[in-house]
C-alpha positions as CSV (number, residue, x, y, z in Angstrom):
1,M,-48.0,5.6,26.7
2,A,-46.8,5.6,23.1
3,R,-46.0,8.7,21.1
4,P,-48.6,9.8,18.5
5,P,-47.4,9.1,15.0
6,E,-45.8,12.1,13.3
7,G,-46.2,10.9,9.8
8,A,-45.3,13.4,7.1
9,R,-44.3,16.0,9.7
10,L,-41.0,14.1,10.2
11,V,-39.9,15.5,6.9
12,G,-39.1,18.8,8.7
13,R,-36.3,17.1,10.6
14,V,-34.3,15.9,7.5
15,Q,-31.7,17.8,5.7
16,G,-32.6,19.4,2.3
17,S,-34.1,22.5,0.8
18,E,-37.5,23.7,1.8
19,H,-38.7,23.0,-1.8
20,A,-37.7,19.4,-1.6
21,K,-39.1,18.9,1.9
22,T,-42.4,20.4,0.8
23,R,-42.6,18.0,-2.2
24,L,-41.8,15.0,0.0
25,R,-44.3,16.0,2.7
26,V,-47.1,16.3,0.2
27,I,-46.2,13.0,-1.5
28,L,-46.3,11.2,1.9
29,E,-49.6,12.9,2.8
30,T,-51.1,11.5,-0.4
31,L,-49.7,8.0,0.3
32,A,-51.1,8.1,3.9
33,G,-54.5,9.2,2.6
34,E,-54.4,12.5,4.4
35,R,-54.5,14.6,1.2
36,R,-56.2,14.2,-2.1
37,I,-54.1,14.3,-5.4
38,A,-55.9,17.4,-6.6
39,S,-55.0,19.3,-3.5
40,A,-51.3,18.1,-3.7
41,C,-51.1,19.2,-7.3
42,A,-52.5,22.6,-6.4
43,E,-49.9,23.1,-3.6
44,L,-47.0,21.9,-5.8
45,G,-48.2,23.8,-8.9
46,M,-48.2,20.8,-11.2
47,N,-50.7,18.7,-13.1
48,E,-51.7,15.2,-12.0
49,A,-49.5,13.4,-14.6
50,A,-46.4,15.2,-13.4
51,F,-47.4,14.5,-9.8
52,H,-47.8,10.8,-10.4
53,K,-44.5,10.7,-12.2
54,L,-42.8,12.6,-9.3
55,R,-44.3,10.3,-6.8
56,M,-43.2,7.1,-8.6
57,R,-39.7,8.4,-9.0
58,T,-39.6,9.3,-5.3
59,L,-40.8,5.9,-4.3
60,Q,-38.3,4.2,-6.7
61,D,-35.5,6.2,-5.3
62,A,-36.6,5.3,-1.7
63,V,-36.7,1.6,-2.5
64,A,-33.3,1.8,-4.2
65,S,-31.7,3.5,-1.2
66,L,-33.0,0.7,1.0
67,E,-31.5,-2.2,-1.0
68,P,-29.0,-4.2,1.0
69,R,-25.4,-3.1,0.6
70,P,-22.1,-4.7,1.5
71,V,-20.9,-3.9,5.0
72,G,-17.9,-1.7,5.4
73,R,-15.8,0.4,3.1
74,P,-16.1,-0.5,-0.6
75,R,-13.1,-2.2,-2.0
76,S,-10.9,0.0,-4.1
77,I,-9.9,-1.3,-7.5
78,L,-6.2,-0.9,-8.0
79,T,-4.7,-0.3,-11.4
80,P,-1.6,-2.3,-12.5
81,E,0.5,0.9,-11.8
82,E,-0.8,1.2,-8.3
83,I,-0.1,-2.5,-7.6
84,E,3.4,-2.1,-8.9
85,A,3.9,1.0,-6.8
86,A,2.8,-0.9,-3.7
87,R,5.1,-3.7,-4.5
88,L,8.1,-1.3,-5.0
89,R,7.2,0.5,-1.7
90,A,7.3,-2.8,0.2
91,K,10.6,-3.8,-1.4
92,N,12.0,-0.4,-0.6
93,D,11.0,-0.8,3.0
94,E,12.6,-4.2,3.2
95,L,15.8,-2.9,1.7
96,Q,15.8,0.1,4.1
97,R,15.5,-2.3,7.1
98,D,18.4,-4.5,5.7
99,L,20.5,-1.4,5.2
100,E,19.9,-0.2,8.8
101,A,20.7,-3.7,10.2
102,A,24.0,-3.7,8.2
103,R,24.9,-0.2,9.5
104,L,24.3,-1.4,13.1
105,R,26.4,-4.5,12.5
106,E,29.2,-2.4,11.1
107,E,29.0,0.1,14.0
108,I,29.1,-2.8,16.6
109,A,32.1,-4.3,14.7
110,V,34.0,-1.1,14.8
111,T,33.3,0.0,18.4
112,M,33.4,-3.5,19.9
113,P,35.7,-5.7,17.7
114,H,35.7,-8.5,20.3
115,V,31.9,-9.0,20.2
116,G,30.6,-11.6,17.8
117,R,34.0,-13.1,16.9
118,K,34.4,-16.8,17.3
119,R,37.4,-18.0,19.2
120,G,40.1,-19.4,17.1
121,R,41.5,-22.9,17.5
122,S,44.5,-21.7,19.4
123,A,42.3,-20.2,22.1
124,E,40.5,-23.5,22.5
125,K,43.7,-25.4,22.8
126,K,44.9,-23.0,25.5
127,T,41.7,-23.5,27.4
128,T,41.8,-27.2,27.0
129,S,45.5,-27.5,27.9
130,S,45.1,-25.2,30.9
131,K,42.2,-27.4,32.1
132,R,44.4,-30.5,31.8
133,R,47.2,-28.9,33.7
134,G,44.8,-28.3,36.6
135,K,43.9,-31.9,36.7
136,R,47.4,-33.2,36.8
137,R,48.3,-31.2,40.0
Protein backbone atom coordinates (compact mmCIF):
# COMPACT_ATOMS: atom_id res chain seq x y z
CA MET A 1 0.00 0.00 0.00
CA ALA A 2 1.41 3.39 -1.02
CA ARG A 3 1.81 6.30 1.33
CA PRO A 4 -0.71 9.11 0.99
CA PRO A 5 0.80 12.22 -0.66
CA GLU A 6 2.01 14.81 1.81
CA GLY A 7 2.00 17.72 -0.61
CA ALA A 8 2.71 21.10 0.95
CA ARG A 9 3.18 19.51 4.41
CA LEU A 10 6.67 18.41 3.26
CA VAL A 11 7.75 22.03 3.66
CA GLY A 12 7.88 21.48 7.43
CA ARG A 13 10.83 19.10 6.96
CA VAL A 14 13.12 21.49 5.09
CA GLN A 15 15.54 23.93 6.69
CA GLY A 16 14.64 27.58 6.86
CA SER A 17 12.81 30.15 8.91
CA GLU A 18 9.17 29.61 9.82
CA HIS A 19 8.29 32.74 7.83
CA ALA A 20 9.85 31.33 4.65
CA LYS A 21 8.32 27.88 5.22
CA THR A 22 4.85 29.40 5.63
CA ARG A 23 5.21 31.36 2.40
CA LEU A 24 6.35 28.27 0.49
CA ARG A 25 3.60 26.08 1.96
CA VAL A 26 0.91 28.60 0.98
CA ILE A 27 2.34 28.96 -2.55
CA LEU A 28 2.37 25.17 -3.01
CA GLU A 29 -1.19 24.92 -1.71
CA THR A 30 -2.36 27.44 -4.32
CA LEU A 31 -0.50 25.57 -7.08
CA ALA A 32 -2.10 22.27 -6.00
CA GLY A 33 -5.55 23.88 -5.98
CA GLU A 34 -5.97 23.32 -2.24
CA ARG A 35 -6.21 27.04 -1.46
CA ARG A 36 -7.60 30.08 -3.23
CA ILE A 37 -5.44 33.12 -3.99
CA ALA A 38 -7.55 35.40 -1.78
CA SER A 39 -7.08 33.07 1.20
CA ALA A 40 -3.33 32.86 0.54
CA CYS A 41 -3.07 36.66 0.37
CA ALA A 42 -4.97 37.00 3.64
CA GLU A 43 -2.69 34.52 5.44
CA LEU A 44 0.49 36.12 4.10
CA GLY A 45 -0.73 39.71 4.57
CA MET A 46 -0.16 40.85 0.98
CA ASN A 47 -2.24 41.91 -2.02
CA GLU A 48 -2.77 39.67 -5.06
CA ALA A 49 -0.21 41.44 -7.25
CA ALA A 50 2.51 40.98 -4.64
CA PHE A 51 1.47 37.33 -4.18
CA HIS A 52 1.65 36.60 -7.94
CA LYS A 53 5.06 38.27 -8.09
CA LEU A 54 6.29 36.20 -5.10
CA ARG A 55 4.90 32.99 -6.59
CA MET A 56 6.57 33.59 -9.98
CA ARG A 57 9.90 34.43 -8.33
CA THR A 58 9.65 31.25 -6.22
CA LEU A 59 8.91 29.13 -9.29
CA GLN A 60 11.72 30.76 -11.26
CA ASP A 61 14.19 30.10 -8.41
CA ALA A 62 13.01 26.48 -8.20
CA VAL A 63 13.52 25.95 -11.94
CA ALA A 64 16.96 27.58 -11.81
CA SER A 65 18.03 25.32 -8.94
CA LEU A 66 17.02 22.25 -10.99
CA GLU A 67 19.09 23.13 -14.07
CA PRO A 68 21.76 20.56 -14.92
CA ARG A 69 25.17 21.35 -13.50
CA PRO A 70 28.60 19.88 -14.13
CA VAL A 71 29.42 16.88 -11.99
CA GLY A 72 32.09 17.25 -9.31
CA ARG A 73 33.91 20.14 -7.80
CA PRO A 74 33.99 23.27 -9.94
CA ARG A 75 37.32 24.05 -11.53
CA SER A 76 39.31 26.73 -9.85
CA ILE A 77 40.62 29.42 -12.15
CA LEU A 78 44.28 30.04 -11.37
CA THR A 79 45.88 33.43 -11.67
CA PRO A 80 49.27 33.73 -13.39
CA GLU A 81 50.85 34.23 -9.96
CA GLU A 82 49.32 31.00 -8.67
CA ILE A 83 50.51 29.11 -11.76
CA GLU A 84 54.04 30.46 -11.27
CA ALA A 85 53.95 29.58 -7.56
CA ALA A 86 52.89 26.00 -8.38
CA ARG A 87 55.70 25.72 -10.96
CA LEU A 88 58.25 27.00 -8.43
CA ARG A 89 56.99 24.59 -5.76
CA ALA A 90 57.37 21.66 -8.17
CA LYS A 91 60.90 22.80 -9.11
CA ASN A 92 61.79 23.21 -5.43
CA ASP A 93 60.55 19.67 -4.70
CA GLU A 94 62.66 18.32 -7.56
CA LEU A 95 65.77 20.15 -6.32
CA GLN A 96 65.18 18.94 -2.76
CA ARG A 97 65.05 15.33 -4.01
CA ASP A 98 68.24 15.85 -6.02
CA LEU A 99 69.98 17.36 -2.99
CA GLU A 100 68.95 14.47 -0.75
CA ALA A 101 70.19 11.96 -3.36
CA ALA A 102 73.54 13.80 -3.57
CA ARG A 103 73.87 13.77 0.23
CA LEU A 104 73.20 10.03 0.31
CA ARG A 105 75.78 9.40 -2.44
CA GLU A 106 78.33 11.45 -0.51
CA GLU A 107 77.61 9.59 2.74
CA ILE A 108 77.99 6.24 0.99
CA ALA A 109 81.25 7.37 -0.62
CA VAL A 110 82.67 8.48 2.74
CA THR A 111 81.58 5.47 4.80
CA MET A 112 82.14 2.80 2.13
CA PRO A 113 84.79 4.07 -0.29
CA HIS A 114 85.09 0.68 -2.02
CA VAL A 115 81.41 0.64 -3.10
CA GLY A 116 80.68 1.94 -6.53
CA ARG A 117 84.28 2.30 -7.70
CA LYS A 118 85.25 0.60 -10.91
CA ARG A 119 88.23 -1.63 -10.89
CA GLY A 120 91.27 -0.16 -12.50
CA ARG A 121 93.15 -1.76 -15.37
CA SER A 122 95.82 -3.13 -13.11
CA ALA A 123 93.20 -5.08 -11.15
CA GLU A 124 91.87 -6.58 -14.36
CA LYS A 125 95.35 -7.57 -15.46
CA LYS A 126 96.03 -9.28 -12.14
CA THR A 127 92.79 -11.24 -12.44
CA THR A 128 93.50 -12.14 -16.03
CA SER A 129 97.09 -13.12 -15.40
CA SER A 130 96.17 -15.16 -12.32
CA LYS A 131 93.62 -17.04 -14.40
CA ARG A 132 96.28 -17.78 -17.02
CA ARG A 133 98.67 -19.04 -14.40
CA GLY A 134 96.03 -21.50 -13.21
CA LYS A 135 95.64 -22.90 -16.72
CA ARG A 136 99.32 -23.47 -17.25
CA ARG A 137 99.66 -25.72 -14.26
